[in-house]
Backbone bond lengths (Angstrom), bond angles and torsions (degrees), N, CA, C in turn:
res aa  C-N    CA-C-N  psi(-1)  N-CA   C-N-CA  omega(-1)  CA-C   N-CA-C  phi
1 X - - - 1.457 - - 1.508 112.07 -
2 X 1.355 119.75 -20.70 1.445 120.19 -174.65 1.520 112.52 -72.36
3 X 1.374 119.52 -15.88 1.460 121.77 -179.92 1.506 112.08 -100.83
4 X 1.390 116.33 11.05 1.462 119.58 -177.19 1.499 110.88 -63.28
5 X 1.343 117.86 -41.57 1.469 121.03 -179.67 1.500 111.33 -63.10
6 X 1.316 118.32 -39.53 1.470 122.42 -179.81 1.511 110.90 -65.98
7 X 1.369 115.92 -43.29 1.458 119.39 178.89 1.516 112.32 -63.01
8 X 1.351 115.64 -41.62 1.455 119.24 -179.29 1.512 111.07 -62.99
9 X 1.335 116.88 -40.49 1.468 120.58 178.49 1.513 111.23 -63.85
10 X 1.331 115.01 -41.61 1.457 118.90 179.99 1.508 111.65 -66.83
11 X 1.371 118.44 -39.53 1.457 121.94 -179.56 1.507 111.19 -68.41
12 X 1.330 117.30 -34.67 1.455 119.76 179.19 1.512 112.22 -66.58
13 X 1.294 116.42 -19.79 1.455 119.38 179.37 1.517 112.69 -73.32
14 X 1.344 118.15 -18.63 1.470 121.67 -177.06 1.511 111.98 -68.04
15 X 1.356 120.75 -53.00 1.466 119.07 -179.93 1.492 111.95 -60.14
16 X 1.355 118.40 -34.69 1.453 120.37 -179.51 1.509 110.79 -62.73
17 X 1.297 115.16 -43.91 1.465 118.81 179.19 1.509 111.41 -65.20
18 X 1.374 117.32 -38.62 1.459 121.18 -179.78 1.512 110.74 -65.20
19 X 1.322 117.63 -41.38 1.465 121.39 -179.95 1.502 111.02 -63.02
20 X 1.332 114.73 -39.16 1.456 119.25 -179.54 1.517 110.55 -63.92
21 X 1.322 116.73 -35.76 1.457 119.81 -177.55 1.523 111.70 -66.96
22 X 1.347 117.74 -34.06 1.470 119.80 -179.44 1.517 111.48 -75.90
23 X 1.315 118.94 -25.38 1.451 119.94 178.36 1.515 112.24 -73.55
24 X 1.311 118.18 -19.60 1.452 122.08 -179.60 1.526 111.76 -90.99
25 X 1.346 115.59 46.24 1.476 120.79 -177.18 1.525 113.28 -68.98
26 X 1.353 117.53 -19.52 1.460 120.21 -178.66 1.506 112.43 -84.60
27 X 1.326 117.22 -1.66 1.454 119.18 177.36 1.512 110.15 -82.67
28 X 1.283 115.78 165.26 1.467 119.60 179.08 1.505 110.59 -72.24
29 X 1.356 115.26 169.57 1.459 120.98 -173.56 1.507 111.74 -63.80
30 X 1.311 116.76 -34.69 1.463 118.23 -177.29 1.521 111.53 -65.66
31 X 1.347 113.15 -45.06 1.454 117.24 -179.16 1.522 111.23 -65.93
32 X 1.382 115.62 -37.30 1.463 119.35 179.11 1.525 111.46 -61.64
33 X 1.330 115.07 -43.57 1.455 118.95 -179.26 1.524 110.91 -64.97
34 X 1.350 113.99 -41.50 1.466 116.32 179.45 1.523 111.08 -63.22
35 X 1.374 114.39 -41.42 1.461 117.58 179.58 1.505 111.90 -65.43
36 X 1.347 115.90 -41.71 1.466 119.86 179.28 1.511 111.29 -64.48
37 X 1.337 114.55 -41.06 1.467 118.01 178.31 1.520 110.96 -63.31
38 X 1.343 114.88 -37.25 1.472 117.97 178.60 1.514 111.30 -67.09
39 X 1.375 115.65 -32.25 1.464 118.86 179.42 1.502 112.62 -67.06
40 X 1.330 117.52 -35.79 1.465 120.90 -179.15 1.525 113.46 -91.45
41 X 1.295 115.65 -2.54 1.466 117.99 -179.76 1.530 110.23 -67.07
42 X 1.291 115.21 144.03 1.466 120.91 -179.80 1.512 109.60 -70.58
43 X 1.321 117.67 122.48 1.458 119.28 -177.87 1.525 111.08 -65.30
44 X 1.296 113.29 146.00 1.461 119.40 179.26 1.524 108.25 -98.92
45 X 1.330 115.61 105.79 1.469 120.53 -177.50 1.510 109.39 -125.79
46 X 1.256 115.19 134.76 1.453 120.20 176.97 1.525 109.25 -107.47
47 X 1.338 117.30 137.92 1.474 118.89 177.23 1.520 110.60 -61.64
48 X 1.321 114.06 137.39 1.458 119.56 -178.58 1.525 111.20 -70.84
49 X 1.263 114.29 151.32 1.478 120.46 177.07 1.509 107.59 -118.62
50 X 1.362 117.56 81.55 1.450 123.58 -177.62 1.507 111.30 -100.86
51 X 1.338 117.04 -163.32 1.476 121.22 -179.23 1.505 113.37 -68.99
52 X 1.388 117.87 -16.49 1.460 120.61 -179.42 1.513 112.00 -82.50
53 X 1.334 116.84 -6.84 1.463 118.80 -179.46 1.525 110.11 -64.12
54 X 1.320 114.88 149.17 1.464 119.40 -177.94 1.518 110.67 -65.93
55 X 1.305 114.79 144.50 1.445 121.36 179.09 1.524 109.93 -119.24
56 X 1.282 115.71 153.87 1.461 121.24 178.91 1.519 110.36 -71.64
57 X 1.328 116.72 128.64 1.467 121.41 -178.80 1.522 110.47 -78.36
58 X 1.337 113.97 134.88 1.453 119.30 178.47 1.523 110.69 -95.43
59 X 1.343 120.45 152.23 1.451 123.83 176.73 1.520 111.45 -81.22
60 X 1.376 116.23 -179.39 1.453 120.47 178.76 1.526 110.04 -69.12
61 X 1.305 114.54 141.75 1.460 118.86 174.71 1.526 108.88 -81.35
62 X 1.326 116.02 165.90 1.456 120.77 179.84 1.532 111.08 -61.82
63 X 1.337 117.25 -38.74 1.462 121.22 179.80 1.522 111.27 -63.66
64 X 1.334 116.37 -41.48 1.471 120.01 179.41 1.518 110.90 -64.78
65 X 1.327 117.35 -38.98 1.466 120.54 178.57 1.523 111.33 -65.56
66 X 1.339 116.95 -40.54 1.468 120.56 179.40 1.526 110.34 -64.31
67 X 1.343 116.62 -41.91 1.471 120.21 178.68 1.515 110.72 -62.63
68 X 1.327 117.44 -44.47 1.470 121.42 -179.42 1.522 111.30 -62.30
69 X 1.339 117.16 -42.64 1.470 120.73 179.66 1.526 110.42 -66.49
70 X 1.334 117.07 -40.31 1.469 120.70 179.95 1.521 111.34 -62.59
71 X 1.331 116.52 -44.27 1.471 120.33 178.39 1.519 110.59 -61.97
72 X 1.342 116.69 -41.12 1.469 120.41 179.66 1.522 111.30 -62.76
73 X 1.346 116.88 -41.71 1.469 120.51 -179.99 1.529 111.23 -66.37
74 X 1.324 117.14 -38.78 1.470 120.45 178.50 1.520 110.26 -63.61
75 X 1.339 116.72 -45.90 1.470 120.58 179.59 1.523 110.97 -62.44
76 X 1.339 116.36 -40.52 1.470 119.73 178.89 1.524 111.05 -62.79
77 X 1.351 116.84 -39.94 1.460 120.23 178.43 1.511 112.56 -64.74
78 X 1.330 116.54 -42.10 1.467 120.66 179.10 1.524 110.45 -62.94
79 X 1.330 116.50 -43.67 1.471 120.46 179.93 1.521 110.61 -63.76
80 X 1.343 117.09 -40.55 1.469 120.63 -179.00 1.523 111.27 -63.29
81 X 1.338 116.89 -45.90 1.467 120.58 179.33 1.524 110.57 -62.20
82 X 1.326 116.40 -43.71 1.464 120.66 -179.68 1.525 111.33 -63.26
83 X 1.329 116.63 -42.49 1.461 120.25 -178.80 1.523 111.30 -67.71
84 X 1.343 117.45 -36.21 1.467 119.79 178.35 1.518 110.94 -63.80
85 X 1.336 116.74 -43.44 1.466 120.05 178.54 1.522 110.69 -63.79
86 X 1.330 116.27 -40.57 1.462 120.26 178.95 1.527 111.11 -65.49
87 X 1.345 116.14 -40.16 1.467 120.46 -179.86 1.521 111.01 -64.92
88 X 1.345 116.84 -42.71 1.467 119.95 178.15 1.524 111.23 -62.89
89 X 1.316 116.55 -42.88 1.457 119.69 179.91 1.520 110.91 -63.82
90 X 1.332 116.94 -37.21 1.462 119.89 178.82 1.526 111.25 -65.95
91 X 1.324 117.03 -37.21 1.462 120.14 178.04 1.531 111.00 -64.28
92 X 1.328 116.49 -41.92 1.466 120.17 177.20 1.522 110.22 -62.20
93 X 1.318 116.60 -43.92 1.468 120.07 179.12 1.526 110.94 -61.40
94 X 1.346 116.73 -39.34 1.471 120.15 179.66 1.533 110.59 -64.13
95 X 1.335 116.86 -45.54 1.467 120.28 -179.93 1.524 111.11 -64.04
96 X 1.310 115.73 -41.74 1.466 120.86 177.88 1.529 110.95 -61.56
97 X 1.323 116.44 -45.32 1.471 120.31 -179.89 1.522 112.19 -66.55
98 X 1.352 117.12 -35.27 1.463 120.38 176.73 1.531 110.14 -60.60
99 X 1.322 115.83 -47.05 1.471 120.50 -179.20 1.524 111.29 -63.69
100 X 1.311 115.92 -49.44 1.462 120.82 -177.47 1.529 111.25 -63.45
101 X 1.329 116.40 -45.47 1.471 120.71 -176.98 1.517 111.92 -68.09
102 X 1.345 117.08 -39.67 1.468 119.60 -179.32 1.528 111.23 -63.93
103 X 1.314 117.20 -43.21 1.465 120.15 178.07 1.530 111.34 -62.50
104 X 1.294 116.88 -43.78 1.468 119.75 -178.72 1.526 111.96 -67.66
105 X 1.327 116.25 -38.73 1.469 119.10 179.21 1.525 110.85 -65.87
106 X 1.333 116.99 -40.53 1.465 120.11 178.90 1.518 110.85 -63.87
107 X 1.324 117.54 -42.81 1.472 121.56 177.76 1.527 110.89 -62.93
108 X 1.328 117.29 -48.45 1.468 120.73 -178.28 1.523 111.88 -65.90
109 X 1.343 116.56 -37.10 1.462 119.52 -179.58 1.526 111.54 -69.98
110 X 1.331 116.46 -34.86 1.464 119.60 177.07 1.525 110.60 -62.27
111 X 1.330 115.94 -41.24 1.469 119.85 178.75 1.515 111.56 -70.10
112 X 1.338 117.46 -37.30 1.462 120.84 -177.69 1.532 111.43 -71.83
113 X 1.326 117.14 -39.29 1.465 120.70 -176.53 1.520 112.97 -93.11
114 X 1.339 117.81 -5.50 1.460 122.20 -176.45 1.530 110.28 55.70
115 X 1.311 115.11 46.19 1.451 122.85 178.67 1.527 109.64 -130.27
116 X 1.314 115.81 167.45 1.458 120.98 172.52 1.531 107.89 -94.78
117 X 1.323 115.08 123.83 1.465 120.27 177.33 1.528 108.38 -113.03
118 X 1.334 114.93 134.53 1.461 120.88 -174.09 1.532 110.14 -111.11
119 X 1.329 115.10 130.06 1.466 121.26 177.00 1.529 107.99 -110.33
120 X 1.342 116.08 126.38 1.459 121.90 -179.50 1.524 109.90 -122.48
121 X 1.319 115.83 126.15 1.461 121.68 176.54 1.530 109.40 -95.51
122 X 1.342 116.40 139.88 1.458 120.75 174.90 1.528 109.34 -124.02
123 X 1.334 115.42 149.39 1.462 121.59 -176.78 1.522 111.39 -71.32
124 X 1.329 117.14 162.29 1.473 120.65 179.48 1.523 112.39 -61.48
125 X 1.327 114.65 146.06 1.465 121.79 174.20 1.528 107.58 -133.17
126 X 1.321 116.10 177.64 1.468 119.97 179.26 1.531 109.56 -62.70
127 X 1.313 115.62 124.13 1.466 119.58 177.45 1.507 114.85 99.94
128 X 1.348 118.37 -15.51 1.466 119.43 176.52 1.526 109.53 -150.79
129 X 1.316 113.91 158.83 1.463 119.53 -176.14 1.509 114.49 -91.87
130 X 1.330 117.00 13.37 1.464 121.55 -176.35 1.517 109.53 121.10
131 X 1.317 116.64 159.48 1.466 120.58 -177.13 1.527 111.28 -132.34
132 X 1.351 113.75 160.27 1.462 122.33 171.95 1.525 106.28 -125.30
133 X 1.309 116.23 124.52 1.458 121.14 -179.75 1.518 109.71 -117.52
134 X 1.329 116.09 134.83 1.467 122.19 178.71 1.523 108.46 -114.14
135 X 1.333 116.02 125.15 1.468 121.44 179.61 1.532 109.79 -128.52
136 X 1.317 115.59 171.10 1.464 121.36 177.98 1.523 110.72 -95.83
137 X 1.322 116.15 136.22 1.460 126.49 170.19 1.526 114.57 65.92
138 X 1.328 118.20 -55.51 1.465 120.64 179.81 1.528 109.30 -131.96
139 X 1.332 114.46 165.46 1.462 118.81 179.34 1.523 111.83 -64.07
140 X 1.324 117.23 -22.43 1.465 121.37 179.22 1.522 111.88 -97.93
141 X 1.332 117.47 10.15 1.455 120.91 -177.54 1.515 112.91 -79.18
142 X 1.335 115.04 -168.30 1.467 121.48 -179.25 1.527 110.83 -62.54
143 X 1.329 116.07 127.75 1.469 120.83 -179.79 1.523 109.43 -76.89
144 X 1.315 115.49 122.29 1.459 120.79 178.20 1.525 112.33 -94.97
145 X 1.315 116.40 -34.09 1.457 119.17 -176.58 1.521 109.89 -163.41
146 X 1.337 115.73 142.33 1.459 121.78 173.40 1.524 108.49 -132.49
147 X 1.324 116.81 126.67 1.463 122.06 179.79 1.523 108.92 -119.53
148 X 1.328 116.56 133.34 1.465 122.02 179.34 1.523 110.02 -112.83
149 X 1.322 115.59 142.70 1.453 119.89 176.85 1.529 110.32 -78.98
150 X 1.317 117.84 156.15 1.463 120.31 174.15 1.530 110.01 -59.70
151 X 1.348 118.54 147.14 1.471 120.37 -176.99 1.525 113.36 -57.66
152 X 1.341 117.14 -30.83 1.471 119.54 -177.78 1.523 112.61 -74.07
153 X 1.328 117.08 -19.53 1.470 122.07 -179.37 1.516 108.03 -114.56
154 X 1.330 116.90 132.11 1.466 120.27 -176.24 1.523 110.83 -133.26
155 X 1.322 114.35 159.11 1.463 119.85 167.76 1.531 106.68 -76.99
156 X 1.310 116.66 113.06 1.468 119.64 -179.43 1.523 109.33 -165.17
157 X 1.329 114.78 169.22 1.462 122.46 175.87 1.523 108.48 -109.44
158 X 1.317 116.14 123.47 1.456 121.18 179.50 1.529 109.71 -91.89
159 X 1.330 118.19 134.21 1.477 119.86 176.81 1.528 111.26 -56.45
160 X 1.328 114.85 137.50 1.459 119.56 -179.24 1.514 113.89 104.17
161 X 1.338 117.21 -3.32 1.463 119.89 178.47 1.537 110.72 -68.45
162 X 1.333 117.64 148.65 1.475 119.81 172.19 1.522 109.25 -56.53
163 X 1.314 117.34 132.68 1.471 119.79 -170.89 1.527 113.83 -133.29
164 X 1.310 116.70 32.95 1.470 119.70 172.65 1.521 108.15 -122.97
165 X 1.328 116.25 158.83 1.463 119.74 -179.33 1.528 112.19 -63.32
166 X 1.318 115.84 -20.17 1.470 119.17 178.34 1.520 112.13 -83.07
167 X 1.354 117.53 -14.09 1.468 119.55 -175.05 1.521 114.08 -120.27
168 X 1.343 118.78 -12.08 1.462 120.23 178.40 1.527 110.32 -76.35
169 X 1.341 118.64 159.90 1.460 121.60 -179.40 1.531 111.66 -57.69
170 X 1.318 115.41 122.91 1.467 122.71 -178.84 1.530 112.32 57.99
171 X 1.325 118.02 14.49 1.460 121.59 177.82 1.511 113.84 71.82
172 X 1.350 117.65 23.12 1.465 120.67 -179.08 1.532 110.52 -91.83
173 X 1.337 116.69 116.89 1.453 121.65 174.76 1.516 113.58 69.96
174 X 1.331 114.15 -168.02 1.464 121.34 -179.58 1.526 111.10 -130.85
175 X 1.322 116.75 31.85 1.468 123.13 177.41 1.525 111.73 56.24
176 X 1.345 116.08 46.75 1.463 120.45 177.58 1.536 111.78 -110.80
177 X 1.341 117.45 -11.19 1.466 121.61 179.40 1.534 109.34 -130.26
178 X 1.335 115.72 137.38 1.469 120.13 177.91 1.521 109.79 -60.49
179 X 1.319 115.23 -50.54 1.465 121.78 175.09 1.521 106.53 -104.22
180 X 1.310 115.36 109.29 1.468 119.33 -171.19 1.519 111.76 -121.23
181 X 1.367 115.55 53.49 1.460 120.53 177.48 1.541 109.53 -91.07
182 X 1.338 114.90 -178.77 1.458 121.13 -177.82 1.525 110.53 59.37
183 X 1.320 113.32 50.38 1.464 120.52 -178.23 1.532 112.07 -73.16
184 X 1.348 117.35 158.25 1.475 120.82 175.16 1.534 110.14 -58.54
185 X 1.324 118.62 149.64 1.469 126.04 6.96 1.521 114.67 -85.80
186 X 1.334 117.47 -1.49 1.459 119.10 -178.67 1.521 112.68 -71.70
187 X 1.308 116.90 -33.74 1.460 120.43 -178.62 1.521 109.97 -155.33
188 X 1.329 115.72 -171.40 1.460 121.06 -178.01 1.520 112.29 -94.60
189 X 1.319 117.68 3.58 1.456 120.98 -176.83 1.519 111.22 85.77
190 X 1.334 116.79 176.36 1.460 121.28 178.46 1.513 113.65 83.29
191 X 1.325 118.73 6.66 1.466 120.73 179.66 1.527 111.90 -75.83
192 X 1.352 115.56 152.80 1.466 120.70 179.77 1.528 112.68 -126.34
193 X 1.360 116.94 9.58 1.462 120.64 -178.60 1.531 109.41 -124.82
194 X 1.339 115.49 135.98 1.476 121.89 -178.98 1.525 108.50 -126.75
195 X 1.314 116.18 133.94 1.473 121.87 177.43 1.529 108.29 -110.17
196 X 1.323 115.63 106.66 1.467 119.86 177.61 1.522 109.33 -84.12
197 X 1.337 115.47 128.12 1.458 122.01 -176.08 1.540 111.42 -94.04
198 X 1.342 116.97 162.24 1.474 120.06 178.63 1.529 113.46 -58.43
199 X 1.323 118.05 -24.26 1.463 119.52 178.41 1.532 112.87 -85.90
200 X 1.335 116.46 3.75 1.465 120.62 177.21 1.509 114.54 92.34
201 X 1.331 117.55 -7.94 1.465 120.20 -179.86 1.531 109.84 -80.01
202 X 1.349 115.32 171.12 1.459 120.80 179.72 1.525 109.52 -124.63
203 X 1.338 116.06 136.85 1.461 121.35 -179.25 1.529 109.93 -130.83
204 X 1.327 114.94 167.32 1.452 119.26 172.40 1.531 108.93 -95.45
205 X 1.333 117.38 -173.11 1.467 120.91 -176.62 1.516 112.95 -64.43
206 X 1.354 117.88 -22.38 1.460 121.82 -179.53 1.522 112.95 -94.18
207 X 1.286 116.45 2.03 1.461 119.55 179.88 1.511 113.73 88.56
208 X 1.331 118.28 8.54 1.462 121.26 177.85 1.533 110.53 -83.30
209 X 1.324 115.53 154.19 1.467 119.79 177.19 1.531 108.86 -60.90
210 X 1.318 115.38 132.92 1.466 120.67 -172.51 1.531 111.44 -111.04
211 X 1.321 115.73 100.09 1.467 121.08 171.75 1.526 108.91 -101.38
212 X 1.330 116.95 153.50 1.462 117.27 176.43 1.512 113.69 171.44
213 X 1.347 114.00 -174.23 1.455 121.69 -174.98 1.527 109.62 -147.82
214 X 1.342 116.46 151.47 1.454 122.91 174.85 1.525 107.87 -129.83
215 X 1.344 116.53 142.88 1.464 122.12 -176.50 1.535 110.68 -114.90
216 X 1.333 115.93 147.31 1.461 120.63 177.12 1.528 109.90 -153.69
217 X 1.351 115.14 163.15 1.459 120.73 179.09 1.515 110.48 164.10
218 X 1.332 116.36 -174.70 1.463 121.47 176.78 1.532 108.56 -90.29
219 X 1.321 118.83 125.28 1.469 120.73 -179.53 1.530 111.86 -55.91
220 X 1.336 114.61 134.05 1.450 120.23 178.74 1.514 114.72 85.08
221 X 1.331 117.71 -0.56 1.462 121.12 -178.25 1.529 109.16 -128.44
222 X 1.314 115.26 90.36 1.460 121.66 -176.60 1.537 113.31 -56.89
223 X 1.338 119.79 -40.21 1.475 119.10 -178.11 1.527 114.27 -62.87
224 X 1.345 117.95 -16.06 1.471 120.02 -178.97 1.529 112.74 -87.18
225 X 1.317 118.09 -3.01 1.468 120.29 -176.26 1.527 111.53 -64.72
226 X 1.330 114.38 136.86 1.470 122.62 174.29 1.524 108.12 -129.28
227 X 1.321 115.73 164.55 1.460 120.73 178.18 1.523 109.22 -145.97
228 X 1.334 115.71 152.82 1.467 122.43 175.91 1.525 107.50 -131.12
229 X 1.319 116.40 128.58 1.467 120.77 -178.96 1.521 111.43 -112.62
230 X 1.321 115.41 156.59 1.461 122.83 179.59 1.522 109.94 -133.20
231 X 1.334 115.59 128.41 1.467 121.56 172.35 1.522 107.59 -100.14
232 X 1.346 115.17 114.75 1.455 119.94 -173.02 1.513 115.32 -64.93
233 X 1.324 118.95 -36.29 1.465 120.58 -175.75 1.528 111.98 -61.41
234 X 1.305 116.20 -42.08 1.469 120.37 -175.87 1.529 113.54 -108.77
235 X 1.340 116.97 -12.17 1.461 119.57 -175.58 1.523 112.01 75.79
236 X 1.322 116.47 17.74 1.460 119.95 -179.16 1.526 110.43 -71.79
237 X 1.347 116.11 132.31 1.466 122.66 -177.19 1.530 108.47 -120.40
238 X 1.338 115.70 129.63 1.463 119.36 -178.01 1.530 110.76 -132.77
239 X 1.340 115.28 147.44 1.460 121.39 178.23 1.520 110.91 -104.33
240 X 1.351 115.03 149.58 1.457 120.57 -176.09 1.523 111.00 -132.84
241 X 1.343 114.30 146.26 1.457 123.01 -179.62 1.527 109.20 -122.39
242 X 1.343 116.44 136.68 1.459 121.07 179.31 1.529 109.82 -94.98
243 X 1.316 116.27 130.86 1.462 121.13 179.14 1.529 109.17 -150.29
244 X 1.320 115.54 164.74 1.458 120.60 179.10 1.525 110.76 -92.87
245 X 1.329 115.61 129.84 1.449 122.64 175.65 1.529 107.15 -123.45
246 X 1.327 116.29 114.77 1.464 122.01 -176.59 1.525 111.72 53.71
247 X 1.343 115.75 38.83 1.453 120.69 177.93 1.517 115.31 81.51
248 X 1.335 117.76 4.85 1.471 122.06 -178.44 1.534 108.60 -116.67
249 X 1.346 116.32 130.04 1.448 120.48 177.31 1.522 110.24 -67.94
250 X 1.330 115.59 124.94 1.474 121.21 -172.74 1.521 109.39 -137.89
251 X 1.342 114.90 141.09 1.467 120.59 175.47 1.536 109.49 -86.01
252 X 1.326 114.78 137.25 1.458 120.71 174.79 1.516 108.85 -135.85
253 X 1.315 116.20 146.62 1.456 119.59 -178.44 1.515 110.24 -70.83
254 X 1.330 114.92 134.47 1.473 119.08 -177.88 1.527 110.69 -106.53
């Protein structure tokens, strides 16, 4: 199709030549025949070779390949860092949900079965970040369930946590014990065992109302700290998230 214009120009030249031959009627027969023959002769046209002609495609240069590889490596690094942060946050959320769900299930099951269900927290050991065990009636009773935290997330206190009764979750303790149940006036705090009663309330081993809090997070990363509190009178369980407000680390209910 690119030579269509050239062909059309060449074809248009034929009638012009033919017309010219008829106007030369006063010439002799030889000249007329030559002119007529020239009019019907096939024009000799060559396709033009302008800027629209196809050009040979060149491959990537070495510089272009280096730039492309560099951009790919940068993008891969950004994705890796982002995914690591997301993975760590998901692990914290899983540990937090394990703690919150286990406490609520033990409370609800005690009310449903009209039994005393006991929840015992244990400190982190090699291979796990701490466990929650649910038993019947006493801490040494039949084990109903044991949940372990992911190794990267542990029950612990991170330096820098709010540590006054006005700033701790629900005002329980002063962030000096990982498991800080059996709060005053029922006890001195620092308890790790909860007895859920058939009426949904929580008590300690002596039958006192058991209020308290437990802390968890990734060691060395203060922003990942979470907390779960328990109100013994009603068995109310709440989760807490640590965040900065005006440059001050503050607990907020999540």
